[in-house]
C-alpha positions as CSV (number, residue, x, y, z in Angstrom):
1,M,70.1,159.7,146.3
2,Y,73.6,161.1,145.5
3,N,74.0,162.8,148.9
4,T,75.9,165.7,147.3
5,K,76.2,169.1,149.0
6,N,74.8,171.0,146.0
7,N,73.4,168.2,143.9
8,Q,76.1,168.8,141.3
9,L,78.9,166.7,139.9
10,P,81.6,167.8,137.5
11,L,80.1,166.3,134.4
12,D,76.5,167.2,135.0
13,D,74.5,168.0,131.9
14,L,76.7,165.8,129.7
15,L,74.9,163.1,127.7
16,V,76.8,159.9,126.8
17,I,75.6,157.3,124.4
18,D,77.4,154.1,125.4
19,F,77.9,151.2,122.9
20,T,80.4,149.4,125.0
21,N,80.6,145.8,126.1
22,A,82.7,143.7,128.5
23,L,85.3,145.7,130.5
24,S,87.4,148.3,128.8
25,G,84.6,150.5,127.5
26,P,82.2,150.0,130.4
27,Y,85.0,151.0,132.8
28,C,85.5,154.2,130.8
29,T,81.8,155.0,130.8
30,M,81.5,154.2,134.5
31,M,84.1,156.9,135.2
32,L,81.9,159.3,133.2
33,A,78.8,158.3,135.2
34,D,80.7,158.5,138.5
35,N,81.5,162.2,137.7
36,G,77.9,163.1,136.8
37,A,77.4,162.4,133.1
38,R,74.1,160.8,132.1
39,V,75.1,157.5,130.4
40,I,72.6,155.7,128.2
41,K,73.9,152.1,127.7
42,I,72.9,150.5,124.4
43,E,72.6,146.7,124.9
44,R,71.8,143.7,122.8
45,L,68.3,142.3,122.9
46,V,67.9,139.2,125.2
47,T,71.5,138.8,126.3
48,G,72.7,142.4,126.9
49,D,76.3,143.1,127.8
50,S,78.4,139.9,127.8
51,L,79.8,140.9,131.2
52,R,76.3,140.2,132.7
53,N,77.2,136.5,132.6
54,A,80.8,136.9,134.0
55,A,82.0,135.6,137.4
56,P,82.1,136.3,140.3
57,Y,78.4,136.2,141.1
58,D,76.3,137.2,144.1
59,Q,73.9,135.0,146.0
60,N,71.2,135.6,143.4
61,G,73.4,134.5,140.6
62,D,73.9,138.1,139.2
63,S,77.3,139.1,138.0
64,L,79.3,141.2,140.5
65,F,81.7,141.9,137.7
66,F,79.0,143.6,135.7
67,F,77.7,145.5,138.7
68,S,81.2,146.7,139.6
69,V,81.7,148.7,136.3
70,N,78.2,149.7,135.2
71,R,76.7,151.6,138.2
72,G,74.8,154.8,137.5
73,K,73.9,154.0,133.9
74,E,70.6,153.7,132.1
75,S,70.0,150.6,130.0
76,I,68.0,150.2,126.8
77,A,68.0,147.0,124.7
78,L,68.1,147.7,120.9
79,D,68.6,145.9,117.7
80,L,71.3,147.8,115.9
81,K,70.1,146.4,112.5
82,N,66.5,147.4,113.1
83,I,65.5,150.6,111.2
84,S,63.3,152.0,114.0
85,D,65.9,151.3,116.6
86,L,68.6,153.0,114.5
87,A,66.3,156.0,114.1
88,L,66.0,156.2,117.9
89,I,69.8,156.0,118.2
90,G,70.1,158.8,115.7
91,K,67.8,161.0,117.9
92,I,69.9,160.3,121.0
93,I,73.1,161.0,119.0
94,C,71.7,164.4,118.0
95,K,71.6,165.4,121.7
96,A,74.7,163.5,122.9
97,D,78.0,165.2,123.9
98,I,80.0,161.9,123.9
99,L,79.7,158.5,122.2
100,V,81.8,155.6,123.4
101,E,82.2,152.3,121.6
102,N,84.6,149.3,121.9
103,F,83.7,147.1,118.9
104,R,86.4,145.9,116.6
105,P,87.4,148.6,114.1
106,G,84.9,148.6,111.2
107,V,81.9,147.3,113.1
108,M,80.4,150.6,113.8
109,D,80.9,151.7,110.1
110,K,79.0,148.6,108.9
111,L,76.1,149.6,111.3
112,G,76.1,153.1,109.8
113,L,77.3,154.5,113.1
114,G,81.0,155.1,112.4
115,Y,82.6,158.5,113.2
116,K,82.0,160.0,109.7
117,A,78.3,159.0,109.7
118,V,77.8,160.2,113.3
119,C,79.5,163.6,112.5
120,K,76.8,164.2,109.9
121,I,74.2,164.0,112.6
122,N,76.2,165.8,115.3
123,P,79.5,167.4,114.2
124,N,80.4,168.5,117.7
125,I,80.3,165.0,119.3
126,I,83.3,163.5,121.1
127,Y,83.4,160.0,119.6
128,A,85.6,157.6,121.5
129,S,86.7,154.2,120.2
130,I,88.4,151.7,122.5
131,S,89.9,148.6,120.9
132,G,92.6,146.0,121.3
133,F,95.1,147.4,118.8
134,G,93.6,150.7,117.6
135,H,92.0,151.9,114.4
136,T,95.3,152.0,112.4
137,G,98.2,149.6,111.7
138,P,98.5,146.0,110.6
139,L,96.8,144.6,113.7
140,Q,93.8,146.9,113.8
141,H,91.3,144.1,113.1
142,A,92.9,141.5,115.4
143,P,90.9,140.5,118.5
144,G,92.3,142.1,121.6
145,F,92.0,140.1,124.9
146,D,93.6,141.3,128.1
147,T,96.2,138.5,128.5
148,V,97.2,138.7,124.8
149,I,97.8,142.5,125.2
150,Q,99.8,141.9,128.3
151,G,102.0,139.6,126.3
152,V,102.5,141.7,123.1
153,S,102.9,145.0,124.9
154,G,106.1,143.8,126.6
155,L,104.5,144.1,130.1
156,M,104.3,140.3,130.7
157,S,108.0,139.9,129.9
158,V,109.0,142.0,132.9
159,T,106.4,140.5,135.3
160,G,107.4,137.4,137.4
161,N,110.3,136.0,139.2
162,I,113.9,136.0,138.0
163,N,114.7,132.9,135.9
164,E,111.1,131.8,135.8
165,H,108.4,132.0,133.1
166,P,106.6,135.4,132.6
167,V,103.3,135.8,134.4
168,R,100.2,138.0,133.8
169,V,99.4,140.8,136.1
170,G,96.7,139.5,138.5
171,V,94.0,141.9,137.2
172,P,92.8,142.7,133.7
173,I,95.2,145.7,133.5
174,A,95.0,146.1,129.7
175,D,91.2,146.5,129.8
176,I,91.2,148.8,132.8
177,S,94.0,151.0,131.6
178,A,92.4,151.3,128.2
179,G,89.2,152.5,130.0
180,M,91.2,155.0,132.0
181,W,93.1,156.2,128.9
182,G,89.8,156.5,127.1
183,Y,88.3,158.7,129.9
184,M,91.4,160.9,129.9
185,S,91.3,161.3,126.2
186,I,87.6,162.1,126.2
187,M,88.2,164.8,128.8
188,T,91.1,166.2,126.8
189,A,89.0,166.3,123.6
190,L,86.2,167.9,125.6
191,V,88.4,170.7,126.8
192,G,89.5,171.1,123.1
193,Y,85.9,171.4,122.1
194,K,85.2,174.0,124.8
195,K,88.2,176.1,123.6
196,H,88.2,175.5,119.9
197,G,84.7,174.3,119.0
198,K,85.9,171.1,117.4
199,G,84.5,167.6,117.9
200,A,86.9,164.8,117.6
201,H,87.4,161.0,117.2
202,V,89.3,159.6,120.2
203,D,91.2,156.3,119.2
204,C,92.5,154.5,122.3
205,S,93.9,151.0,122.2
206,M,94.7,148.5,124.9
207,L,98.2,147.9,123.4
208,D,99.0,151.6,123.3
209,G,97.9,152.0,126.9
210,L,100.1,149.2,128.3
211,F,103.0,150.1,126.1
212,A,102.9,153.7,127.4
213,M,103.1,152.3,131.0
214,L,106.6,151.0,130.3
215,P,108.5,154.3,129.8
216,A,111.8,153.4,131.5
217,D,112.0,149.9,130.1
218,I,111.3,151.3,126.6
219,A,113.9,154.0,127.0
220,E,116.5,151.5,128.3
221,Y,116.1,149.5,125.1
222,T,115.8,152.4,122.6
223,V,118.7,154.4,124.1
224,N,121.0,151.8,125.6
225,G,120.0,148.6,123.7
226,E,119.3,146.8,127.0
227,I,116.3,144.6,127.3
228,A,114.6,144.7,130.7
229,Q,114.3,141.4,132.5
230,R,112.0,140.1,135.2
231,S,113.0,141.1,138.7
232,G,110.3,139.5,140.8
233,N,109.4,141.4,144.0
234,V,112.3,143.7,143.9
235,D,112.6,147.0,141.9
236,P,115.4,147.0,139.4
237,A,115.9,150.7,139.8
238,A,116.9,150.7,143.5
239,A,118.1,148.5,146.3
240,P,117.1,147.4,148.8
241,F,113.7,147.9,147.3
242,G,110.9,145.3,147.3
243,A,109.2,142.5,149.3
244,H,111.0,140.4,151.9
245,E,110.0,137.4,154.0
246,T,109.9,138.0,157.7
247,K,109.2,135.7,160.7
248,D,105.5,135.6,159.8
249,R,104.7,137.4,156.6
250,D,106.2,139.5,153.8
251,I,107.0,143.2,154.2
252,I,107.8,145.7,151.5
253,V,110.8,148.0,152.2
254,C,111.8,150.9,149.9
255,C,115.1,152.6,150.0
256,L,115.9,155.2,147.3
257,G,118.8,157.5,147.9
258,E,121.7,157.6,150.3
259,K,119.7,159.2,153.2
260,L,117.3,156.2,153.4
261,W,120.1,153.7,152.8
262,Y,122.0,155.1,155.9
263,A,118.8,155.1,157.9
264,F,118.0,151.5,156.8
265,C,121.5,150.2,157.8
266,H,121.2,151.7,161.3
267,A,117.5,150.5,161.6
268,I,118.5,146.9,161.0
269,N,121.6,147.3,163.2
270,M,124.0,146.6,160.4
271,P,125.9,150.0,160.0
272,E,128.9,148.2,158.6
273,L,127.0,147.9,155.3
274,I,127.4,151.6,154.8
275,K,131.2,151.2,154.3
276,D,130.9,148.1,152.2
277,K,132.3,149.0,148.8
278,R,129.8,146.6,147.1
279,F,127.0,148.9,148.3
280,E,128.6,152.3,148.2
281,D,126.0,154.0,146.1
282,N,122.7,153.1,144.4
283,K,124.4,151.9,141.2
284,D,126.6,149.6,143.3
285,R,123.6,148.3,145.2
286,I,121.7,147.6,142.0
287,K,124.7,145.8,140.5
288,N,125.1,143.7,143.7
289,R,121.4,143.6,144.7
290,L,121.3,139.7,144.8
291,T,124.3,139.7,147.1
292,L,122.6,142.3,149.3
293,R,119.4,140.4,149.3
294,S,121.2,137.2,150.4
295,I,122.7,139.2,153.3
296,L,119.3,140.5,154.3
297,I,117.2,137.3,154.0
298,N,118.1,135.9,157.5
299,K,118.1,139.4,159.0
300,Y,114.4,140.0,158.1
301,K,113.5,136.6,159.5
302,E,114.7,137.7,163.0
303,K,111.5,139.7,163.6
304,T,107.8,139.7,162.6
305,A,106.5,142.0,159.9
306,Q,104.8,144.2,162.6
307,E,108.0,144.5,164.5
308,W,109.9,145.5,161.4
309,Q,107.1,148.0,160.4
310,T,107.5,149.7,163.8
311,I,111.3,149.9,163.3
312,F,111.2,151.2,159.7
313,T,108.4,153.6,160.3
314,N,110.2,155.2,163.3
315,A,113.3,155.4,161.1
316,G,111.3,157.2,158.3
317,I,111.7,154.3,155.8
318,P,108.8,153.7,153.5
319,N,107.3,150.2,154.2
320,G,104.1,148.2,154.0
321,L,102.6,144.8,154.1
322,I,101.3,142.8,151.2
323,L,97.6,142.8,152.0
324,N,95.0,140.4,150.7
325,I,91.7,141.8,149.3
326,Q,89.9,141.5,152.6
327,E,92.7,143.3,154.5
328,A,92.9,146.0,151.8
329,C,89.1,146.6,152.0
330,E,89.2,146.8,155.8
331,Q,92.1,149.2,156.2
332,P,91.1,152.6,157.7
333,Q,92.7,154.5,154.9
334,I,90.3,153.0,152.4
335,S,87.4,154.0,154.6
336,A,88.7,157.5,155.1
337,R,89.0,158.0,151.4
338,N,85.5,156.8,150.7
339,M,86.8,154.1,148.4
340,L,84.0,151.6,149.3
341,I,80.6,153.0,148.4
342,Q,77.1,151.6,148.6
343,T,75.3,150.9,145.3
344,G,72.2,148.8,145.0
345,G,72.7,147.1,148.3
346,R,76.2,146.2,147.5
347,K,79.5,147.6,148.7
348,L,81.8,148.3,145.7
349,A,85.0,150.2,144.9
350,G,84.5,153.9,144.9
351,N,85.6,156.8,142.7
352,P,89.4,157.6,143.1
353,M,88.9,161.1,141.6
354,K,88.5,163.4,144.6
355,I,87.6,167.0,143.4
356,S,87.3,169.7,146.1
357,A,84.5,171.7,144.5
358,Y,82.2,168.6,144.4
359,D,81.1,166.1,146.9
360,D,82.1,162.4,146.7
361,P,78.9,160.5,147.1
362,T,78.8,157.6,149.5
363,V,75.8,156.1,147.8
364,R,75.6,155.6,144.0
365,L,72.8,154.4,141.7
366,P,73.2,150.7,140.9
367,A,74.0,149.1,137.6
368,P,70.8,148.7,135.6
369,T,68.9,145.6,134.8
370,L,68.7,144.8,131.0
371,N,66.4,147.3,129.3
372,Q,65.4,148.8,132.7
373,H,65.1,152.3,131.2
374,G,64.0,151.3,127.7
375,A,60.4,152.6,127.8
376,K,61.4,155.9,129.4
377,I,64.2,156.5,126.9
378,R,62.0,155.6,123.9
379,K,59.3,158.1,125.1
380,E,61.8,160.8,125.9
381,F,63.6,160.8,122.5
382,N,60.6,160.0,120.3
383,E,58.6,162.9,121.5
């Protein structure tokens, strides 16, 4: 089914017990499953993961959102307050290498499944908690939703056009980045266990993840006292650097350093800009980037985006179009990188981690139906 050269993936033989719901946690455990771990997803009776009801839907009314982040997992529906079900969970924990949960801090403790309790069953386990604000601090019990986190992290304040209201990033980046940080932290803790024989509690928050993605903006404030502002489709660290409107569609052009600046000026047939004191070096171009942009607006509109692409590519200047989702999916590079894979009759985003010692399967097991593996798991761990 996996179409691997040697039927192996990097995380083969690792068992993950997955208490996650919605997006951040399931994204993390999908990455574990993609790389070979066996992931047993614990779901609520009747309703299961809340993402099962989230748009967009396929023609059968099933959630594509759920399918997109839960492939390759096994599902068992349990009542976390039922004694026999808790006993089964205990048996799975005994054999598990990793536990992942994304409840609010304190919930797993109330269920008797907090880190300290689980360590008594399996002291070597890597226990990962993903939450909105983390398991410490004054906001640890606050609900963490993606857009809220985008706001309080500072990210939203630098996203959007100059002199306009802040806007959210167009994808749930706080959730997804928390899942990615969770995966990286789990792998780091796992290496620590292999070297030092110590299990660990991994505590990842959506806030920490987004805050850490603003290194330059944070440094600009903490060191210089300057508060970063929105810059729209231009990069505040270089100029000209960003998206520009051409005769037919927008193009992105990136010039960083004097070599590219000289090449750019000749490519657009405006070599006089090289000697213009307002644009003498990158600091000057940043300072006067709005003036530079006003000069370039009409210039870009002289040609189509494709014509400019040819010119800039031949000149060695980084450039690209702003593609919609269809165009992004259909570009040859995505196909060449196996970034669209088949799973359960659906074509979904693939695994971005390409590791030379292992194959990158073109076909993956689909996301499970609710309790699809319940009977099998009960029999296996109750024997």
